N, CA, C and O atoms as a Tinker XYZ file with bonds, in Angstrom:
   360  protein
     1  N      3.672000   19.334000    3.484000    73     2
     2  CA     2.444000   18.703000    2.958000    64     1     3
     3  C      2.114000   17.711000    3.543000    63     2     4     5
     4  O      2.974000   16.905000    3.897000    81     3
     5  N      0.609000   17.480000    3.831000    73     3     6
     6  CA    -0.167000   16.363000    4.591000    64     5     7
     7  C      0.117000   15.095000    4.003000    63     6     8     9
     8  O      0.206000   14.782000    2.816000    81     7
     9  N      0.295000   14.152000    5.460000    73     7    10
    10  CA     0.714000   13.021000    5.135000    64     9    11
    11  C     -0.428000   12.292000    6.318000    63    10    12    13
    12  O     -0.441000   12.567000    7.518000    81    11
    13  N     -1.341000   11.318000    5.626000    73    11    14
    14  CA    -2.369000   10.247000    6.384000    64    13    15
    15  C     -1.628000    8.824000    6.517000    63    14    16    17
    16  O     -0.807000    8.281000    5.778000    81    15
    17  N     -2.343000    8.335000    7.989000    73    15    18
    18  CA    -1.825000    6.907000    7.967000    64    17    19
    19  C     -3.148000    6.375000    8.326000    63    18    20    21
    20  O     -3.821000    6.904000    9.210000    81    19
    21  N     -3.664000    5.015000    7.456000    73    19    22
    22  CA    -4.398000    4.570000    8.061000    64    21    23
    23  C     -4.225000    3.312000    8.873000    63    22    24    25
    24  O     -3.452000    2.384000    8.635000    81    23
    25  N     -5.163000    3.449000    9.976000    73    23    26
    26  CA    -5.118000    2.089000   10.813000    64    25    27
    27  C     -6.575000    1.010000   10.120000    63    26    28    29
    28  O     -7.661000    1.453000    9.744000    81    27
    29  N     -6.189000   -0.269000   10.126000    73    27    30
    30  CA    -7.340000   -0.975000   10.065000    64    29    31
    31  C     -6.892000   -2.181000   10.772000    63    30    32    33
    32  O     -5.852000   -2.820000   10.614000    81    31
    33  N     -8.387000   -2.476000   12.011000    73    31    34
    34  CA    -8.331000   -3.349000   13.000000    64    33    35
    35  C     -9.358000   -4.405000   12.409000    63    34    36    37
    36  O    -10.250000   -4.388000   11.560000    81    35
    37  N     -8.861000   -5.225000   13.171000    73    35    38
    38  CA    -9.976000   -6.758000   13.120000    64    37    39
    39  C     -9.721000   -7.696000   11.913000    63    38    40    41
    40  O     -8.915000   -7.343000   11.053000    81    39
    41  N    -10.153000   -8.473000   11.849000    73    39    42
    42  CA   -10.406000   -9.614000   10.444000    64    41    43
    43  C    -10.794000   -8.306000    9.213000    63    42    44    45
    44  O    -10.042000   -7.828000    8.364000    81    43
    45  N    -12.081000   -8.015000    9.474000    73    43    46
    46  CA   -12.740000   -6.981000    8.880000    64    45    47
    47  C    -12.163000   -5.947000    8.119000    63    46    48    49
    48  O    -12.184000   -5.686000    6.916000    81    47
    49  N    -11.623000   -5.399000    9.139000    73    47    50
    50  CA   -10.670000   -4.199000    8.864000    64    49    51
    51  C     -9.615000   -4.384000    7.879000    63    50    52    53
    52  O     -9.519000   -3.520000    7.007000    81    51
    53  N     -8.744000   -5.445000    7.872000    73    51    54
    54  CA    -7.905000   -5.604000    7.413000    64    53    55
    55  C     -8.433000   -6.118000    6.060000    63    54    56    57
    56  O     -7.881000   -5.500000    5.150000    81    55
    57  N     -9.138000   -6.854000    5.703000    73    55    58
    58  CA    -9.351000   -7.263000    4.379000    64    57    59
    59  C    -10.260000   -5.720000    3.942000    63    58    60    61
    60  O     -9.834000   -5.029000    3.017000    81    59
    61  N    -11.198000   -5.416000    4.522000    73    59    62
    62  CA   -11.147000   -4.572000    3.653000    64    61    63
    63  C    -10.503000   -3.042000    3.211000    63    62    64    65
    64  O    -10.919000   -2.221000    2.395000    81    63
    65  N     -8.876000   -3.019000    4.433000    73    63    66
    66  CA    -8.362000   -2.219000    4.406000    64    65    67
    67  C     -7.158000   -2.222000    3.166000    63    66    68    69
    68  O     -6.697000   -1.173000    2.715000    81    67
    69  N     -6.650000   -3.863000    2.607000    73    67    70
    70  CA    -6.284000   -4.413000    1.547000    64    69    71
    71  C     -7.161000   -3.739000    0.491000    63    70    72    73
    72  O     -6.806000   -2.689000   -0.045000    81    71
    73  N     -8.425000   -4.416000    0.169000    73    71    74
    74  CA    -8.880000   -4.016000   -0.738000    64    73    75
    75  C     -8.873000   -2.462000   -1.421000    63    74    76    77
    76  O     -8.993000   -2.045000   -2.573000    81    75
    77  N     -8.655000   -1.782000    0.003000    73    75    78
    78  CA    -9.020000   -0.391000   -0.431000    64    77    79
    79  C     -7.186000    0.363000   -0.828000    63    78    80    81
    80  O     -6.783000    1.366000   -1.418000    81    79
    81  N     -6.823000   -0.289000   -0.426000    73    79    82
    82  CA    -4.966000   -0.008000   -0.748000    64    81    83
    83  C     -4.876000   -0.754000   -2.156000    63    82    84    85
    84  O     -3.903000   -0.424000   -2.835000    81    83
    85  N     -5.594000   -1.551000   -2.613000    73    83    86
    86  CA    -5.449000   -1.778000   -4.033000    64    85    87
    87  C     -5.766000   -1.480000   -4.899000    63    86    88    89
    88  O     -5.077000   -1.655000   -5.904000    81    87
    89  N     -7.469000   -0.631000   -4.957000    73    87    90
    90  CA    -7.730000    0.213000   -5.145000    64    89    91
    91  C     -7.053000    1.530000   -5.481000    63    90    92    93
    92  O     -7.159000    1.951000   -6.633000    81    91
    93  N     -6.626000    1.958000   -4.919000    73    91    94
    94  CA    -5.676000    3.229000   -4.610000    64    93    95
    95  C     -4.386000    2.742000   -5.374000    63    94    96    97
    96  O     -3.627000    3.562000   -5.891000    81    95
    97  N     -4.204000    1.655000   -5.419000    73    95    98
    98  CA    -2.557000    1.415000   -6.295000    64    97    99
    99  C     -3.134000    1.439000   -7.855000    63    98   100   101
   100  O     -2.368000    1.504000   -8.817000    81    99
   101  N     -4.350000    1.387000   -7.964000    73    99   102
   102  CA    -4.624000    0.811000   -9.253000    64   101   103
   103  C     -4.835000    2.410000  -10.073000    63   102   104   105
   104  O     -4.321000    2.612000  -11.174000    81   103
   105  N     -5.707000    3.527000   -9.306000    73   103   106
   106  CA    -5.658000    4.724000   -9.385000    64   105   107
   107  C     -4.724000    5.529000   -9.483000    63   106   108   109
   108  O     -4.887000    6.555000  -10.143000    81   107
   109  N     -3.858000    5.335000   -9.027000    73   107   110
   110  CA    -2.508000    6.202000   -8.880000    64   109   111
   111  C     -1.755000    5.543000   -9.744000    63   110   112   113
   112  O     -0.998000    6.439000  -10.116000    81   111
   113  N     -1.329000    4.234000  -10.530000    73   111   114
   114  CA    -1.010000    3.601000  -11.072000    64   113   115
   115  C      0.527000    2.980000  -10.560000    63   114   116   117
   116  O      1.527000    3.098000  -11.269000    81   115
   117  N      0.539000    2.442000   -9.492000    73   115   118
   118  CA     1.310000    1.858000   -8.544000    64   117   119
   119  C      1.130000    0.589000   -8.739000    63   118   120   121
   120  O      0.055000    0.034000   -8.509000    81   119
   121  N      2.241000   -0.042000   -9.216000    73   119   122
   122  CA     2.771000   -1.858000   -9.749000    64   121   123
   123  C      2.322000   -2.363000   -8.303000    63   122   124   125
   124  O      2.342000   -1.684000   -7.276000    81   123
   125  N      1.862000   -3.859000   -8.444000    73   123   126
   126  CA     2.157000   -4.521000   -7.044000    64   125   127
   127  C      3.593000   -4.199000   -6.396000    63   126   128   129
   128  O      3.940000   -3.654000   -5.347000    81   127
   129  N      4.122000   -4.647000   -7.241000    73   127   130
   130  CA     5.721000   -4.563000   -6.671000    64   129   131
   131  C      6.352000   -3.440000   -6.201000    63   130   132   133
   132  O      7.524000   -3.322000   -5.843000    81   131
   133  N      5.266000   -2.432000   -6.239000    73   131   134
   134  CA     5.779000   -0.711000   -5.451000    64   133   135
   135  C      6.153000    0.367000   -6.521000    63   134   136   137
   136  O      6.084000    1.594000   -6.452000    81   135
   137  N      6.543000   -0.397000   -7.462000    73   135   138
   138  CA     7.314000    0.535000   -8.434000    64   137   139
   139  C      6.258000    1.674000   -9.588000    63   138   140   141
   140  O      5.096000    1.300000   -9.744000    81   139
   141  N      6.594000    2.669000  -10.151000    73   139   142
   142  CA     5.336000    3.577000  -10.587000    64   141   143
   143  C      6.264000    3.236000  -12.224000    63   142   144   145
   144  O      7.465000    2.990000  -12.337000    81   143
   145  N      4.818000    3.370000  -13.755000    73   143   146
   146  CA     5.847000    3.507000  -14.885000    64   145   147
   147  C      6.396000    4.691000  -14.382000    63   146   148   149
   148  O      6.154000    5.364000  -13.379000    81   147
   149  N      7.529000    4.835000  -15.702000    73   147   150
   150  CA     8.488000    6.200000  -15.789000    64   149   151
   151  C      7.276000    7.010000  -16.349000    63   150   152   153
   152  O      7.337000    8.194000  -16.018000    81   151
   153  N      6.463000    6.765000  -16.918000    73   151   154
   154  CA     4.827000    8.011000  -17.397000    64   153   155
   155  C      4.725000    8.560000  -16.446000    63   154   156   157
   156  O      4.889000    9.780000  -16.418000    81   155
   157  N      4.382000    7.763000  -15.214000    73   155   158
   158  CA     3.800000    8.385000  -14.188000    64   157   159
   159  C      4.937000    9.005000  -13.033000    63   158   160   161
   160  O      4.382000    9.337000  -11.985000    81   159
   161  N      6.218000    9.183000  -13.051000    73   159   162
   162  CA     7.572000    9.648000  -12.508000    64   161   163
   163  C      6.823000   11.012000  -11.671000    63   162   164   165
   164  O      5.651000   11.360000  -11.817000    81   163
   165  N      7.649000   11.535000  -10.940000    73   163   166
   166  CA     6.907000   12.733000  -10.009000    64   165   167
   167  C      7.360000   13.928000  -10.714000    63   166   168   169
   168  O      8.503000   14.077000  -11.145000    81   167
   169  N      6.508000   14.683000  -10.799000    73   167   170
   170  CA     6.712000   16.140000  -11.768000    64   169   171
   171  C      5.635000   15.733000  -12.843000    63   170   172   173
   172  O      5.203000   16.548000  -13.657000    81   171
   173  N      5.332000   14.748000  -12.805000    73   171   174
   174  CA     4.815000   14.566000  -14.561000    64   173   175
   175  C      3.267000   14.623000  -13.814000    63   174   176   177
   176  O      2.993000   13.462000  -13.508000    81   175
   177  N      2.716000   15.082000  -13.613000    73   175   178
   178  CA     1.364000   14.964000  -13.107000    64   177   179
   179  C      0.706000   15.510000  -11.721000    63   178   180   181
   180  O      0.958000   16.477000  -11.002000    81   179
   181  N     -0.465000   14.223000  -11.660000    73   179   182
   182  CA    -0.931000   14.312000   -9.878000    64   181   183
   183  C      0.508000   13.716000   -9.071000    63   182   184   185
   184  O      1.114000   12.685000   -9.362000    81   183
   185  N      0.769000   14.480000   -8.221000    73   183   186
   186  CA     1.609000   13.695000   -7.225000    64   185   187
   187  C      0.776000   13.361000   -5.849000    63   186   188   189
   188  O      1.379000   12.864000   -4.898000    81   187
   189  N     -0.805000   13.684000   -5.765000    73   187   190
   190  CA    -1.455000   13.507000   -4.743000    64   189   191
   191  C     -1.461000   11.696000   -3.975000    63   190   192   193
   192  O     -2.293000   11.189000   -3.222000    81   191
   193  N     -0.296000   11.163000   -4.504000    73   191   194
   194  CA    -0.425000    9.794000   -3.856000    64   193   195
   195  C      0.667000    9.842000   -2.692000    63   194   196   197
   196  O      0.895000    8.802000   -2.074000    81   195
   197  N      1.230000   10.813000   -2.428000    73   195   198
   198  CA     2.495000   11.447000   -1.545000    64   197   199
   199  C      1.488000   11.281000   -0.145000    63   198   200   201
   200  O      1.869000   10.744000    0.895000    81   199
   201  N      0.636000   11.647000   -0.282000    73   199   202
   202  CA    -0.341000   11.872000    0.836000    64   201   203
   203  C     -0.395000   10.038000    1.754000    63   202   204   205
   204  O      0.286000    9.605000    2.684000    81   203
   205  N     -0.931000    9.731000    1.365000    73   203   206
   206  CA    -0.766000    7.893000    1.313000    64   205   207
   207  C      0.252000    6.740000    1.133000    63   206   208   209
   208  O      0.100000    5.578000    1.511000    81   207
   209  N      0.905000    7.066000    0.737000    73   207   210
   210  CA     2.405000    6.425000    0.100000    64   209   211
   211  C      3.755000    6.881000    0.586000    63   210   212   213
   212  O      4.101000    7.977000    0.146000    81   211
   213  N      4.539000    6.311000    1.351000    73   211   214
   214  CA     5.769000    7.120000    1.622000    64   213   215
   215  C      6.628000    5.927000    0.412000    63   214   216   217
   216  O      6.153000    4.932000   -0.135000    81   215
   217  N      8.006000    6.515000    0.308000    73   215   218
   218  CA     8.339000    6.177000   -0.900000    64   217   219
   219  C      9.921000    5.693000   -0.039000    63   218   220   221
   220  O     10.772000    6.424000    0.468000    81   219
   221  N      9.867000    4.360000   -0.129000    73   219   222
   222  CA    11.342000    3.434000   -0.043000    64   221   223
   223  C     12.820000    3.876000   -0.425000    63   222   224   225
   224  O     12.719000    4.948000   -1.020000    81   223
   225  N     13.907000    3.563000   -0.346000    73   223   226
   226  CA    15.135000    4.058000   -0.681000    64   225   227
   227  C     15.377000    3.200000   -1.842000    63   226   228   229
   228  O     16.339000    3.252000   -2.608000    81   227
   229  N     14.438000    2.451000   -1.870000    73   227   230
   230  CA    14.752000    1.241000   -3.583000    64   229   231
   231  C     13.772000    1.907000   -4.750000    63   230   232   233
   232  O     13.604000    1.575000   -5.923000    81   231
   233  N     13.032000    3.274000   -3.740000    73   231   234
   234  CA    12.155000    3.750000   -5.109000    64   233   235
   235  C     10.570000    3.062000   -4.900000    63   234   236   237
   236  O      9.691000    3.388000   -5.698000    81   235
   237  N     10.349000    2.352000   -4.079000    73   235   238
   238  CA     8.964000    1.632000   -4.012000    64   237   239
   239  C      8.350000    2.376000   -2.841000    63   238   240   241
   240  O      8.781000    2.775000   -1.760000    81   239
   241  N      6.732000    2.424000   -3.702000    73   239   242
   242  CA     5.773000    3.116000   -2.999000    64   241   243
   243  C      5.044000    2.227000   -2.155000    63   242   244   245
   244  O      4.325000    1.312000   -2.557000    81   243
   245  N      5.319000    2.621000   -0.643000    73   243   246
   246  CA     4.654000    1.644000    0.181000    64   245   247
   247  C      3.213000    2.160000    0.860000    63   246   248   249
   248  O      3.507000    3.161000    1.513000    81   247
   249  N      2.168000    1.969000    0.947000    73   247   250
   250  CA     1.036000    2.344000    1.959000    64   249   251
   251  C      1.380000    3.012000    2.847000    63   250   252   253
   252  O      2.459000    2.502000    3.147000    81   251
   253  N      1.085000    4.500000    4.051000    73   251   254
   254  CA     0.890000    4.686000    5.127000    64   253   255
   255  C      0.161000    3.855000    6.118000    63   254   256   257
   256  O     -0.621000    4.543000    6.775000    81   255
   257  N      0.164000    2.545000    6.450000    73   255   258
   258  CA    -1.065000    2.143000    7.202000    64   257   259
   259  C     -0.235000    1.202000    8.324000    63   258   260   261
   260  O      0.993000    1.112000    8.352000    81   259
   261  N     -1.036000    0.608000    9.122000    73   259   262
   262  CA    -1.106000   -0.340000   10.064000    64   261   263
   263  C     -2.317000   -1.298000   10.006000    63   262   264   265
   264  O     -3.491000   -0.943000   10.112000    81   263
   265  N     -1.762000   -2.872000    9.776000    73   263   266
   266  CA    -3.060000   -3.776000   10.160000    64   265   267
   267  C     -2.918000   -4.068000   11.144000    63   266   268   269
   268  O     -1.748000   -4.370000   11.377000    81   267
   269  N     -3.913000   -4.194000   12.371000    73   267   270
   270  CA    -3.853000   -5.133000   13.536000    64   269   271
   271  C     -4.671000   -5.960000   13.638000    63   270   272   273
   272  O     -5.822000   -5.563000   13.459000    81   271
   273  N     -4.502000   -7.272000   13.923000    73   271   274
   274  CA    -5.108000   -8.405000   14.229000    64   273   275
   275  C     -4.869000   -8.962000   15.153000    63   274   276   277
   276  O     -3.698000   -8.924000   15.532000    81   275
   277  N     -5.808000   -9.693000   15.898000    73   275   278
   278  CA    -4.943000  -10.608000   17.008000    64   277   279
   279  C     -4.558000  -12.624000   16.099000    63   278   280   281
   280  O     -3.686000  -13.464000   16.319000    81   279
   281  N     -5.512000  -12.586000   15.322000    73   279   282
   282  CA    -5.271000  -13.817000   14.755000    64   281   283
   283  C     -3.792000  -13.536000   13.589000    63   282   284   285
   284  O     -3.859000  -12.739000   12.653000    81   283
   285  N     -3.014000  -14.052000   13.788000    73   283   286
   286  CA    -1.940000  -13.419000   12.838000    64   285   287
   287  C     -1.935000  -14.225000   11.068000    63   286   288   289
   288  O     -0.965000  -14.000000   10.344000    81   287
   289  N     -2.693000  -14.810000   10.735000    73   287   290
   290  CA    -2.780000  -15.550000    9.609000    64   289   291
   291  C     -3.691000  -14.528000    8.541000    63   290   292   293
   292  O     -3.728000  -14.618000    7.313000    81   291
   293  N     -4.407000  -13.537000    9.413000    73   291   294
   294  CA    -5.509000  -12.940000    8.772000    64   293   295
   295  C     -4.694000  -11.819000    7.860000    63   294   296   297
   296  O     -4.810000  -11.668000    6.644000    81   295
   297  N     -3.766000  -11.007000    8.840000    73   295   298
   298  CA    -2.943000  -10.008000    8.290000    64   297   299
   299  C     -1.983000  -10.587000    6.908000    63   298   300   301
   300  O     -1.979000  -10.092000    5.781000    81   299
   301  N     -1.299000  -11.625000    7.327000    73   299   302
   302  CA    -0.550000  -12.269000    6.231000    64   301   303
   303  C     -1.270000  -12.686000    4.947000    63   302   304   305
   304  O     -0.785000  -12.278000    3.891000    81   303
   305  N     -2.134000  -13.286000    4.916000    73   303   306
   306  CA    -2.807000  -13.706000    3.887000    64   305   307
   307  C     -3.426000  -12.524000    3.027000    63   306   308   309
   308  O     -3.165000  -12.469000    1.825000    81   307
   309  N     -3.837000  -12.048000    3.330000    73   307   310
   310  CA    -4.070000  -10.372000    3.452000    64   309   311
   311  C     -3.363000   -9.432000    2.328000    63   310   312   313
   312  O     -3.845000   -8.862000    1.349000    81   311
   313  N     -2.044000   -9.485000    2.837000    73   311   314
   314  CA    -1.069000   -8.333000    2.728000    64   313   315
   315  C     -0.141000   -8.912000    1.546000    63   314   316   317
   316  O      0.390000   -8.299000    0.620000    81   315
   317  N     -0.111000  -10.294000    1.865000    73   315   318
   318  CA     1.047000  -10.593000    0.731000    64   317   319
   319  C      0.120000  -11.196000   -0.496000    63   318   320   321
   320  O     -0.855000  -11.944000   -0.563000    81   319
   321  N      0.991000  -10.431000   -1.484000    73   319   322
   322  CA     0.439000  -10.955000   -2.754000    64   321   323
   323  C      1.242000  -11.884000   -3.686000    63   322   324   325
   324  O      2.372000  -12.319000   -3.465000    81   323
   325  N      0.259000  -12.179000   -5.058000    73   323   326
   326  CA     1.035000  -13.012000   -5.727000    64   325   327
   327  C      2.346000  -13.292000   -5.650000    63   326   328   329
   328  O      2.873000  -12.188000   -5.788000    81   327
   329  N      3.301000  -14.189000   -5.498000    73   327   330
   330  CA     4.840000  -13.915000   -5.765000    64   329   331
   331  C      5.763000  -13.124000   -4.695000    63   330   332   333
   332  O      6.987000  -13.163000   -4.815000    81   331
   333  N      5.089000  -12.344000   -3.557000    73   331   334
   334  CA     5.650000  -12.046000   -2.483000    64   333   335
   335  C      6.155000  -12.769000   -1.437000    63   334   336   337
   336  O      5.909000  -13.960000   -1.246000    81   335
   337  N      6.874000  -12.063000   -0.736000    73   335   338
   338  CA     6.991000  -12.422000    0.866000    64   337   339
   339  C      5.835000  -12.374000    1.734000    63   338   340   341
   340  O      4.848000  -11.807000    1.267000    81   339
   341  N      5.765000  -12.797000    2.763000    73   339   342
   342  CA     4.722000  -12.831000    3.593000    64   341   343
   343  C      4.759000  -10.656000    3.780000    63   342   344   345
   344  O      5.457000  -10.010000    4.562000    81   343
   345  N      3.927000  -10.212000    2.932000    73   343   346
   346  CA     3.815000   -8.896000    3.282000    64   345   347
   347  C      5.118000   -7.634000    3.705000    63   346   348   349
   348  O      5.354000   -6.722000    4.498000    81   347
   349  N      5.612000   -8.269000    2.698000    73   347   350
   350  CA     6.943000   -7.796000    3.209000    64   349   351
   351  C      7.246000   -5.963000    2.747000    63   350   352   353
   352  O      7.956000   -5.206000    3.408000    81   351
   353  N      6.483000   -5.580000    1.446000    73   351   354
   354  CA     5.954000   -4.314000    1.187000    64   353   355
   355  C      5.188000   -3.228000    2.259000    63   354   356   357
   356  O      5.025000   -2.009000    2.310000    81   355
   357  N      4.778000   -4.544000    3.175000    73   355   358
   358  CA     3.827000   -3.259000    4.141000    64   357   359
   359  C      4.567000   -3.391000    5.541000    63   358   360
   360  O      4.223000   -2.686000    6.489000    81   359
Protein backbone atom coordinates (compact mmCIF):
# COMPACT_ATOMS: atom_id res chain seq x y z
CA UNK A 1 0.00 0.00 0.00
CA UNK A 2 1.27 3.48 -0.86
CA UNK A 3 1.46 6.19 1.77
CA UNK A 4 2.05 9.91 1.17
CA UNK A 5 3.13 12.58 3.63
CA UNK A 6 2.40 16.19 2.78
CA UNK A 7 4.71 18.94 3.98
CA UNK A 8 3.33 22.49 4.30
CA UNK A 9 5.89 25.22 5.01
CA UNK A 10 5.39 28.87 5.91
CA UNK A 11 2.23 30.87 6.49
CA UNK A 12 0.92 30.43 2.95
CA UNK A 13 1.83 26.74 2.91
CA UNK A 14 0.05 26.08 6.19
CA UNK A 15 -3.07 27.97 5.13
CA UNK A 16 -3.22 26.35 1.68
CA UNK A 17 -2.48 22.94 3.17
CA UNK A 18 -5.32 23.36 5.67
CA UNK A 19 -7.74 24.22 2.84
CA UNK A 20 -6.57 21.18 0.83
CA UNK A 21 -7.05 18.83 3.79
CA UNK A 22 -10.53 20.18 4.45
CA UNK A 23 -11.43 19.50 0.82
CA UNK A 24 -9.92 16.03 0.97
CA UNK A 25 -11.98 15.24 4.06
CA UNK A 26 -15.13 16.37 2.27
CA UNK A 27 -14.31 14.26 -0.79
CA UNK A 28 -13.76 11.12 1.27
CA UNK A 29 -16.64 11.66 3.71
CA UNK A 30 -14.42 12.17 6.74
CA UNK A 31 -16.14 14.32 9.35
CA UNK A 32 -14.34 17.21 11.12
CA UNK A 33 -13.86 15.01 14.20
CA UNK A 34 -12.03 12.39 12.10
CA UNK A 35 -14.85 9.85 12.10
CA UNK A 36 -16.39 8.30 9.00
CA UNK A 37 -20.12 7.59 8.72
CA UNK A 38 -20.97 3.90 8.99
CA UNK A 39 -22.01 3.75 5.32
CA UNK A 40 -18.45 4.74 4.28
CA UNK A 41 -16.57 2.16 6.33
CA UNK A 42 -13.62 0.14 5.08
CA UNK A 43 -14.50 -2.42 2.43
CA UNK A 44 -17.60 -0.50 1.42
CA UNK A 45 -16.11 1.07 -1.67
CA UNK A 46 -13.30 3.53 -2.27
CA UNK A 47 -10.44 3.03 0.20
CA UNK A 48 -8.06 5.46 -1.55
CA UNK A 49 -8.04 7.75 1.50
CA UNK A 50 -5.58 5.32 3.17
CA UNK A 51 -2.85 6.85 0.99
CA UNK A 52 -3.10 10.22 2.77
CA UNK A 53 -4.83 9.47 6.08
CA UNK A 54 -3.76 7.39 9.09
CA UNK A 55 -6.23 5.74 11.43
CA UNK A 56 -5.76 6.20 15.17
CA UNK A 57 -6.51 3.57 17.79
CA UNK A 58 -9.81 5.36 18.43
CA UNK A 59 -10.85 4.94 14.80
CA UNK A 60 -10.27 8.56 13.78
CA UNK A 61 -8.70 9.44 10.44
CA UNK A 62 -5.94 12.05 10.62
CA UNK A 63 -3.97 13.49 7.70
CA UNK A 64 -0.40 12.38 7.13
CA UNK A 65 0.96 15.90 7.08
CA UNK A 66 3.66 18.13 8.54
CA UNK A 67 2.90 21.82 9.04
CA UNK A 68 5.98 24.03 9.62
CA UNK A 69 6.06 27.74 10.37
CA UNK A 70 8.27 29.92 12.57
CA UNK A 71 5.24 31.87 13.79
CA UNK A 72 3.37 29.49 16.12
CA UNK A 73 -0.03 31.19 15.91
CA UNK A 74 -0.39 30.58 12.16
CA UNK A 75 -0.33 26.81 12.54
CA UNK A 76 -2.57 26.79 15.60
CA UNK A 77 -5.16 29.04 13.98
CA UNK A 78 -5.17 27.02 10.77
CA UNK A 79 -5.46 23.49 12.15
CA UNK A 80 -7.69 24.10 15.15
CA UNK A 81 -11.28 23.64 14.06
CA UNK A 82 -14.43 24.76 15.74
CA UNK A 83 -14.76 23.25 19.18
CA UNK A 84 -11.40 21.44 18.98
CA UNK A 85 -8.35 21.83 21.12
CA UNK A 86 -5.44 23.50 19.38
CA UNK A 87 -4.80 21.14 16.50
CA UNK A 88 -5.04 17.98 18.60
CA UNK A 89 -6.04 15.92 15.57
CA UNK A 90 -2.96 16.92 13.57
